[in-house]
N, C-alpha and C positions, 0 to 999 in steps of 0.2 A: 151251211155257212153263208152268212150274209155277205153279199157282194158290196165292196167299197166303190163308191162313185167319186171319181176324181174330176174336179173341175179345172180345166186349163184356161188361163187368160192369155190371150195373144197380145203382146206389146207391139205397138205400132209407132214409129218415129215420123219426122217430117220428111216429106219428099224433097228432092233437090229443087223442084219447081217452086215449092212453098218457101224454101229457104231463100231462093233468089228473089221472090216477090217481097218477102219481109225485108231483105237487105235493100231492095230498091226503094221501098216505102221509107225505111229508116234514113237512107241517103237523101231522099227528097225532103224529109223533115229536118235533117241536119243542115241541108243547104238553105232551107227557109230560115232556120234559126241563125245561121251564119249571116245571111243577107240582112236580117233584122239587126243583128249586132253591128255589122259594118255600116248600115244606114244610120243607126242610132249614134254610132261613134262619129260619123261625118257630120250629122246634125249638131252634135255637141261641139265639134271643132268649129263649125261655122258660127254657132251662137256665141261661143266663148270668144272667138276672134272679133265678131261684130261688137260684142259687149265691151271688149277692151278698147276698140277703136272709139266707140261712143264715150267711154269714160275718159280716155286721154283727150279727145276733142273738147269735151265740156271743161275739163280741168285746164287745158291750155287757154281756151277762150276766157275763162274766168280770171286767170292771172293777167292776161293781156288787158282785159276790160278794166280791172281794178287800177292798174298802173296808168292806163291811158286817161281814165277819168280825172286823175289827179295831176296829170302832166302840166307843165308850164305854170305852176303855182309859185309865186314869188312874194308871198305875203299880200299886202294890199297894193304893191307896185304893179302897174299895168302890164309890163312885159319885161323880158330879160335885158332889153337895151338900156334900161335904167339901172342895171346892176354893175358894180365894179368888182372884178375878181382879183383879190390881192394875194392869192395862193401861188406859190412858185409852180409854174407849169400848169396852172389851173386846177390842180388837185382832182382831175377827172371831170371837172365841170367846164365845158366849153360854152361860154356865154354867147359867142358868135353864132352858135347853132340854134339859139333860142331853146324853147322847151321841147320841140319835136323835130326830129331829123331822121335820116336813114339812108339806105342805098337801094338801088333798083336792079333786080335780076343779076347781081354779081355775088350772091351768097351761095351757100351749099345747094347743089342741085338746081342752080339758077334761081334761087329764091331771093326775096327781099329781106332787108334787115330794118330794124326800128330802134331808134335811140330816144329815150324820154328823160327829160331833166326837170328839176324843180325842187322846191322845199316840201317837206312832209312833216306830219305830226302836229301837235298843238304848239302854238307860239308861246315863247317865254317872254313876258313883258319886262322891258328894261325899267328898273326901279331907281329911286333916289339912292345915292347922289348922281345917278346916271353915269355920265363921263364928263370930266372937266374940259378936256381937250380931245381932239380927234385921235390922239395917241394914247389916251388913257383907257384903262380896262372898263368894260361895261359891267354894271352891277345888276344882278338878278336875284331872285329868291334862291334859297338853298334847296337841296333835294330836287334839283332841276333835271337830273338825268344826263347832264353834259359830262364829257370826259376829255382828258388831255389828248390832243391830236384830232379831235372831231373837227370836221369841216362844216362850218355853219354859215348862215346868212343873217345879218341884221338888216331890217328894212322898216321904213315908215311908208307913208303913202306917196312919197315923192321919189325916193331912190333907195338903194341898198348896197351892201358890201358883203362879199364872200371872203371869209378868212378862216384860218386854222387856230384853234384854241391852244394856247401855250401854258396855261396854268397847270400846276401839278394835280390839283383836285378841285375843279370848278363846282362839282356837285355839292361839296361841303363849304367851300369858301364863298360861293355866291358871286364870284367875279369871272368874267370871260376876257382874259388878256389876249392880245394879238401881236405879240412881239415879233420882230423880224429876226432872221438868223437861223441857226441850225438846232434850236432847242427841240423841235419836232420835225419830222419829215412828211411832206416835202418842205414845209415851212412857209412863212409869209415873205413876200418880196419887199414889203414895207410894214412898219408898225403904225402907220397913219391911215386911218379910214378916210373916206371921201368927205365926211362931215362929222359933226358931233351929234350923236343921237340922244333923244330924251325919252320921256314917258310915253310918247305915241309910237315908239318903235318896239319891235318884237324880234326875238332870235329863233330861228328854225334850223334844224339840220337839213342839209341839202344832199342830193344824190343824183347820179346818172345811171340809168338802167338801160341795158341794150338787150334786144331779142334777136336771135339768129339761129339758123339750123346748123347742125353738124352731125358727125358720126357719133352715135350714142354708145353706151356701155353694153347694150344688148346685141352683141355680135356685130357691132358697127351699123345697126339699124339707124336710119335718119331720125333725129330727135330735135326737139325745140329746147334751146338753152336760154337762160336768163342770167345775165352778167351784171352784178351791181358794183363792179370795180374791185371787189375783194374775192368773191366766189362766182365761178362759172357753173351755175346750177342746172343740171339736166332736169327739165320739167316733165316732159312727156315724150315717149318714143313713138315711132310710127308716123311722124309728121314728115311727109315726103316733100312738101313744098309749102311756101307761105307767100302770098301775094297781097300787097297793100295798096289801097287807093285812098287818096286824100280828098276830103270834101271841102271845097273852097267856097266861101261866102263872098259874093261880089256886090251885095246890096249895101247901101249906105246906112249909117246908123240912124235909127228912127223910122226906117221904112218897114213895110209889112213883113218882108221876108228876112229882115236882119237877124242874124244869129243862127240861121240854118243854111246848109250847103246848097248851092245852086247846081253843082255837078261834082262828080268824083272822077279823078284822073290819077294816073301813075305819077310818081315823084318828078320825073323830068318835065311833065306838063303843068306842074303847079306854077302859077304866076307869082304868088306871094305867100310864103309859108306862114306869115303872121295872120293870114286870113283863113287858114285852115281851121275849121270848127268841129270837124268830126273825121273819123278814120273808119274805113271799111276793110276788114281783114278777112281773108279767105285761106283756110287751111285745108290742104289735101292730105287726108289721113289714109293709112293703109294697114292691113293686118300684118302681124309678124310672120305668121305661117303662110306658106304657099299652098296651091292646089285646094283652095276652098271654094272658089267659084266654079260652076259647072263648065264654063268656057272663059276665054279671055274677055275682059271687060273693055268696053268702049265708053269713055266718060267725058263729060264736058268740064273743062277747067281753064280759067284765064282766057276765055274767048275762043278756045279751040277744042275740037273733038280729038281725043287721044285714045289710041288702042294700046292697052297694056301689053308688055312682053312676058307677063306671067299670069297666074290665076289667083292672085291676091284679091281680096275684096277692098275696094276703095270707097271712101265717102268724103264729101266736101262739106266743111262747116264754115259758114259765112255769118259775120255779125258786123253791125255798125255801132260805133261807140262815140258818143258826144264828148267833147273835151270841155269839162264843166267850167274851167277857168277862162274859156274863150267864148262862152255863150252868155247872153244877158240873164 
């Protein structure tokens, strides 16, 4: 009888030491993966925060620059002192302030404020039969874009008048009446303009725009607001402070340096606002999220070194804008 040969295979498992080594290696790898994840997430948070700061800073500077360049435009009248305001209460246009004014360090977070006034858009030429007397309506082309209640300015190269249109539909009638009384609000204090305007005059819409900081809609984060008298528009959040310096030209007309600023000073140090030809604006921007910087920042702003009380990332955006209507 043949003998059967049985093969036996011995099964062997992992030893406790091997298991412990494998677990240790796995934990090290997991810790590395976790560290990479945390580092990547923090890098993303920093990049996202800085990108938003840069975007908001550029956007705010662009809006400020556009309005500043067109400030103090009153048609071909040299300055606002030649303009008469016939609207009751001024209609939001304070001729006494000129085209540029503001406040110094008394805004939100100790920031400055800025007020810009003037005409805008393309002028609408006064057409025959013009106006027979200074109380008559001004005649212009139809489809002019004017509406009842608009506050406008008519000016030639000598003087001008600000008034409120009282026609029901000047866009189709081609007339711009300026009756006194309560036909529109606030209305005109008088129906008589300062003079009778002819074909060398044009009509412009006028506005007053102010820039100031305030608590924004993003959990009360400081933001830059633009107020046009109707809407207080939140332009950009993360604007912690705004400082403004005024460039004053002390040179006489015809001299080599005429039309450019000799120096920049805060509002209280301006000698003559009518001689301000450019504005220097400095915005202190900060990220919405905290704990982005590896440590608290010390940054230079408004002539001082400031140590932040948090770990937000801050950047300063500074630009200088020439006021086109005050330069040769």
